[in-house]
Residue, then its C-alpha position, 0 to 999 in steps of 0.5 A: x893161124x886162126x887170124x889167117x883163117x878168119x882173113x880167108x873169108x868163108x871159103x878155104x881152099x878148093x871152095x870148101x866152106x870154112x866153117x870155123x870162120x863162119x862159126x866165129x862170126x855166127x850171131x849169139x843173139x836169136x836170129x830166125x833162119x840162121x843155120x848156126x842159131x837153129x842148130x844151137x837152139x835145137x841142141x839146147x832143146x835136147x840138153x846138149x851143150x852147143x860146143x863148137x864141134x857139135x855146132x860144126x857137125x850139126x851144121x854138116x849133118x842138118x843143113x842138107x835136109x834129110x840124109x844118111x851118113x856113116x861116121x866116116x863120111x861125116x868125117x870126111x865132109x868135116x875134113x874138107x870143111x876144114x873143121x878140126x875134129x877127130x874121127x873119135x869125135x865124130x863117132x861120139x857126137x853121132x851117138x850123143x845126137x842119137x841118144x838125144x833123139x836128133x838122129x836114128x842109128x841104123x846098123x847093118x850087118x853089125x859092121x857098119x852103121x848109118x845115121x839118119x837125120x830123118x827120125x820119123x818112122x820109115x824104111x830103107x832100101x840098102x844098095x849093097x854094091x854102092x853101100x847107100x841107104x835110100x828111103x822107101x817112099x811112104x805107102x810103098x811097104x806095109x807091114x801089117x803083121x808083127x809077131x806076139x811079143x814076149x811077156x813084159x815087152x813093148x814094141x818100140x819100132x819096126x824098121x825094114x831095110x830091103x837090101x837090093x843090088x843092081x841087075x846089070x852088075x849081077x848079070x856081068x858078074x854071072x857072065x864072067x863067072x864071079x857070081 
């Protein structure tokens, strides 16, 4: 099976990228600009061993620039890319990446978490009807007043998530009596 996968080249069925074949051929020596080398170095820099699964998931997460994903979304991408990982492995890896400072976790309603590849201080819109997080452009939200902190505490971060929904959908729900 592994030999069969390698002979397929970098493409699997339906145009999916075969990450396993690409990782098997990824150079072990430093190469500037090589995505797998960059991810390997990024993992080592934060003290994580660059296992095959971490490299695969890291490539899926970081190769597309800043983005917001849930564990289920990343698992779907990994499955389409023929990466042999379980949903539990995806959850564990996301939490390891978060602990290491590579991701920021955003919990919504205590039921669903999204992971943000942009770990800088910024805020988000949550589009409820699409279950999607979108960055609020810098300078559009200004938090000027923070409440007094309890004794023996320090401010770590202020994250604002502005919940929105499409007007047209709300209007349609009101017209049909669903709102």
